[in-house]
C-alpha positions, -999 to +999 in steps of 0.1 A: -294+730+020-276+708+041-261+673+032-276+649+056-265+612+053-278+584+074-254+574+102-239+538+100-236+527+138-222+493+130-197+488+102-186+451+099-160+458+072-140+483+091-117+478+122-128+495+153-110+530+158-098+537+192-104+575+187-141+567+181-145+546+211-128+572+232-152+599+218-182+579+223-170+571+261-166+609+267-202+616+252-217+589+273-201+604+304-215+638+296-250+623+288-250+607+323-244+640+340-267+662+319-303+667+327-313+696+304-292+708+276-275+700+243-241+686+232-224+696+200-196+676+184-170+693+163-155+668+136-123+676+114-108+648+091-132+623+103-121+628+141-140+644+170-119+673+180-143+693+204-173+685+226-195+714+235-218+710+264-245+736+270-264+729+302-298+745+310-308+753+346-345+751+353-357+774+380-386+766+400-417+790+397 
């Protein structure tokens, strides 16, 4: 069984971390280009260390 926790998008008590802002900007850039597919984030020690993008190509019938 996985350990799912709700994501806090805004934390008023913590200073903004520059690495999180950079990660969000990179994911936003990928999302703007991706039409079909998925994005997987790998996190180590509370930091995004890898972004995997799988793009699907739809072929017309």
